[in-house]
SEBASE-993878 format. One line per 3 residues: number of its first residue (from 0); their letters; for each residue z, y, x of N, C-alpha, C, O. Coordinates in Angstrom, 3 decimals, always signed. Layout:
N
NUM = A = Z/Y/X/Z/Y/X/Z/Y/X/Z/Y/X ~ ...
***
This chain:
69
0 = MTQ = -151.465/+59.960/+221.371/-151.591/+60.739/+222.594/-150.330/+60.319/+223.756/-149.141/+60.340/+223.438 ~ -150.719/+60.015/+224.870/-149.676/+59.735/+225.766/-149.429/+60.740/+226.691/-150.299/+61.139/+227.466 ~ -148.163/+61.225/+226.654/-147.655/+62.210/+227.496/-147.085/+61.750/+228.776/-146.157/+60.949/+228.667
3 = LVS = -147.415/+62.060/+229.865/-146.827/+61.745/+231.195/-145.795/+62.612/+231.641/-146.116/+63.780/+231.861 ~ -144.474/+62.221/+231.838/-143.309/+63.028/+232.173/-142.788/+62.355/+233.283/-142.419/+61.182/+233.235 ~ -142.735/+63.283/+234.598/-142.060/+63.061/+235.632/-140.639/+63.814/+236.018/-140.395/+65.017/+235.925
6 = SIE = -139.938/+62.955/+236.391/-138.416/+63.335/+236.547/-138.032/+64.083/+237.723/-138.352/+63.575/+238.798 ~ -137.399/+65.209/+237.745/-137.081/+65.841/+239.015/-136.140/+65.037/+239.775/-135.048/+64.733/+239.296 ~ -136.518/+64.668/+240.970/-135.823/+63.893/+241.954/-135.099/+64.726/+242.937/-133.997/+64.348/+243.336
9 = QLN = -135.638/+65.859/+243.372/-135.088/+66.661/+244.397/-135.256/+68.155/+244.199/-136.371/+68.606/+243.936 ~ -133.871/+69.182/+244.351/-134.328/+70.561/+244.371/-133.794/+71.032/+245.790/-132.813/+70.628/+246.415 ~ -134.742/+72.023/+246.119/-134.409/+72.508/+247.571/-134.503/+74.092/+247.434/-135.526/+74.623/+247.002
12 = LGY = -133.544/+74.711/+247.768/-133.737/+76.269/+247.654/-133.288/+76.731/+249.090/-132.281/+76.366/+249.696 ~ -134.267/+77.620/+249.502/-134.123/+78.195/+250.897/-134.331/+79.636/+250.913/-134.924/+80.216/+250.003 ~ -133.835/+80.240/+251.972/-134.206/+81.521/+252.123/-135.214/+81.917/+253.200/-135.214/+81.282/+254.254
15 = NRH = -135.995/+82.829/+253.027/-136.981/+83.302/+254.107/-136.715/+84.747/+254.441/-136.924/+85.628/+253.607 ~ -136.336/+84.958/+255.440/-135.642/+86.312/+255.760/-136.823/+87.202/+255.998/-136.910/+88.279/+255.408 ~ -137.779/+86.769/+256.885/-139.005/+87.631/+257.048/-139.710/+87.848/+255.745/-140.286/+88.936/+255.754
18 = EDR = -139.858/+87.191/+254.638/-140.461/+87.324/+253.515/-139.486/+88.097/+252.392/-139.940/+88.680/+251.408 ~ -137.999/+87.989/+252.735/-137.192/+88.468/+251.840/-137.474/+87.776/+250.417/-137.573/+88.370/+249.343 ~ -137.579/+86.436/+250.632/-137.751/+85.702/+249.183/-137.164/+84.260/+249.361/-137.129/+83.653/+250.432
21 = LLM = -136.739/+83.832/+248.235/-136.160/+82.392/+248.107/-137.258/+81.626/+247.884/-138.291/+82.023/+247.345 ~ -137.022/+80.406/+248.339/-138.409/+79.188/+248.228/-137.851/+78.019/+247.401/-137.050/+77.298/+247.996 ~ -138.126/+77.731/+246.196/-137.560/+76.815/+245.763/-138.748/+75.658/+245.555/-139.885/+75.874/+245.137
24 = RIG = -138.203/+74.415/+245.944/-138.854/+73.344/+246.044/-138.519/+72.257/+245.160/-137.386/+71.798/+245.302 ~ -139.291/+71.721/+244.240/-139.115/+70.753/+243.414/-139.871/+69.560/+243.608/-141.095/+69.552/+243.479 ~ -139.089/+68.377/+243.964/-139.669/+67.185/+244.393/-139.623/+66.389/+243.119/-138.587/+66.439/+242.456
27 = MRD = -140.649/+65.648/+242.700/-140.769/+65.023/+241.528/-140.555/+63.535/+241.929/-140.660/+63.211/+243.112 ~ -140.245/+62.586/+240.923/-140.178/+61.284/+241.125/-141.397/+60.466/+241.231/-141.360/+59.241/+241.345 ~ -142.559/+61.215/+241.190/-143.716/+60.755/+241.173/-144.589/+60.887/+242.670/-145.733/+60.576/+243.002
30 = QSE = -143.448/+61.500/+243.367/-143.687/+62.067/+244.905/-144.720/+63.305/+244.709/-145.473/+63.520/+245.659 ~ -144.804/+63.966/+243.803/-145.636/+65.379/+243.743/-144.489/+66.319/+244.028/-143.308/+65.998/+243.894 ~ -144.979/+67.675/+244.490/-143.803/+68.702/+244.579/-144.608/+70.021/+244.113/-145.814/+70.265/+244.080
33 = MSL = -143.477/+70.768/+243.768/-143.735/+71.874/+243.184/-143.106/+73.164/+244.102/-141.897/+73.152/+244.334 ~ -143.832/+74.123/+244.548/-143.066/+75.240/+245.128/-143.112/+76.622/+244.368/-144.130/+76.940/+243.754 ~ -142.080/+77.384/+244.411/-141.972/+78.411/+243.797/-141.285/+79.647/+244.498/-140.101/+79.564/+244.826
36 = WIS = -142.045/+80.835/+244.739/-141.375/+81.747/+245.739/-140.446/+82.825/+244.626/-141.045/+83.268/+243.647 ~ -139.089/+83.169/+244.833/-138.714/+83.891/+244.133/-138.175/+85.284/+244.607/-137.178/+85.369/+245.324 ~ -138.782/+86.211/+244.235/-138.333/+87.465/+245.096/-137.147/+87.976/+244.561/-136.631/+87.528/+243.536
39 = RRI = -136.659/+88.979/+245.279/-135.389/+89.593/+245.231/-135.220/+90.205/+243.635/-134.231/+89.913/+242.963 ~ -136.172/+90.978/+243.183/-136.432/+91.465/+241.882/-136.269/+90.370/+240.922/-135.443/+90.557/+240.029 ~ -136.920/+89.240/+240.944/-136.701/+88.239/+240.094/-135.512/+87.673/+240.036/-134.968/+87.422/+238.960
42 = CKV = -135.058/+87.448/+241.031/-133.616/+86.753/+241.280/-132.631/+87.842/+240.660/-131.789/+87.416/+239.869 ~ -132.650/+88.987/+240.897/-131.858/+89.889/+240.128/-131.813/+89.843/+238.727/-130.768/+89.882/+238.079 ~ -133.108/+89.748/+238.189/-133.275/+89.600/+236.617/-132.774/+88.330/+236.213/-132.364/+88.373/+235.053
45 = IWS = -132.644/+87.046/+236.837/-132.413/+85.900/+236.563/-130.746/+86.014/+236.357/-130.134/+85.720/+235.331 ~ -130.163/+86.542/+237.663/-128.960/+86.562/+237.734/-128.029/+87.396/+236.620/-126.925/+87.093/+236.168 ~ -128.764/+88.403/+236.377/-128.391/+89.212/+235.116/-128.281/+88.497/+234.006/-127.274/+88.362/+233.312
48 = QLQ = -129.395/+88.014/+233.842/-129.509/+86.999/+232.259/-128.445/+86.070/+232.298/-127.759/+85.915/+231.287 ~ -128.160/+85.271/+233.587/-127.076/+84.272/+233.518/-125.669/+84.916/+233.428/-124.817/+84.215/+232.881 ~ -125.337/+85.977/+233.816/-124.007/+86.828/+233.580/-124.068/+87.209/+232.028/-123.016/+87.139/+231.393
51 = TIK = -125.236/+87.607/+231.387/-125.102/+87.849/+230.121/-124.745/+86.720/+229.204/-124.052/+86.790/+228.189 ~ -125.263/+85.788/+229.661/-125.238/+84.296/+228.876/-123.608/+83.951/+228.924/-122.958/+83.590/+227.943 ~ -123.041/+84.155/+230.383/-121.694/+83.795/+230.635/-120.570/+84.367/+229.967/-119.542/+84.689/+230.564
54 = DGS = -120.765/+84.514/+228.606/-119.764/+85.080/+227.545/-119.525/+86.636/+227.808/-118.740/+87.256/+227.091 ~ -120.045/+87.103/+228.593/-119.957/+88.870/+228.857/-118.726/+89.088/+229.663/-118.225/+90.199/+229.494 ~ -118.150/+88.345/+230.451/-116.871/+88.605/+231.530/-117.519/+89.204/+232.677/-118.706/+88.943/+232.875
57 = TPI = -116.839/+90.035/+233.518/-117.128/+90.248/+234.843/-117.285/+89.393/+235.480/-116.502/+88.445/+235.413 ~ -118.515/+89.385/+236.479/-118.908/+88.224/+237.646/-117.904/+88.157/+238.421/-117.310/+89.136/+238.872 ~ -117.637/+86.990/+238.636/-116.232/+86.489/+239.630/-117.138/+86.296/+241.270/-116.741/+86.697/+242.364
60 = YQP = -118.272/+85.648/+240.999/-119.143/+85.648/+242.186/-120.353/+86.024/+242.344/-121.221/+85.499/+241.646 ~ -120.736/+87.143/+243.419/-122.083/+87.568/+243.394/-122.792/+87.112/+244.797/-122.504/+87.684/+245.848 ~ -123.637/+86.157/+244.745/-124.316/+86.095/+246.106/-124.726/+87.230/+246.877/-125.133/+88.287/+246.396
63 = SFI = -124.585/+86.933/+248.246/-124.682/+88.160/+249.390/-126.285/+88.620/+249.030/-126.633/+89.801/+249.045 ~ -127.089/+87.630/+248.745/-128.658/+88.390/+248.773/-128.851/+89.263/+247.472/-129.942/+89.828/+247.393 ~ -128.064/+89.433/+246.565/-128.107/+90.248/+245.500/-127.544/+91.538/+245.525/-126.325/+91.661/+245.404
66 = DPS = -128.463/+92.755/+245.700/-127.898/+93.969/+245.933/-127.154/+94.568/+244.518/-127.640/+94.884/+243.432 ~ -126.133/+94.576/+244.890/-125.114/+95.117/+243.439/-125.601/+96.530/+242.877/-125.095/+96.899/+241.817 ~ -126.473/+97.289/+243.454/-126.810/+98.633/+242.935/-128.024/+98.331/+241.901/-128.551/+99.254/+241.280
***
C-alpha cells in the first residue's frame, strides 16, 4: 500500500481581532492548504501544556493574547 505524504512548506499564524481567534494556515508542498481556527480557550490549554513540558519552571514569556487569569 502506497502512502502519499506531503511536506509542510509554509506556516502562517495571524490574529483576527473581530473573531478573537488565531488563524493558522499550513501550506503544503503539493500546493494544498489547511486552515485551522484556534480559540483563546484552546490557545490557553496549548500554552499551559507547553509550560508543563518545559521542565516545570516559571514562564519567562507569556504572549499578550493569553489572559493570565
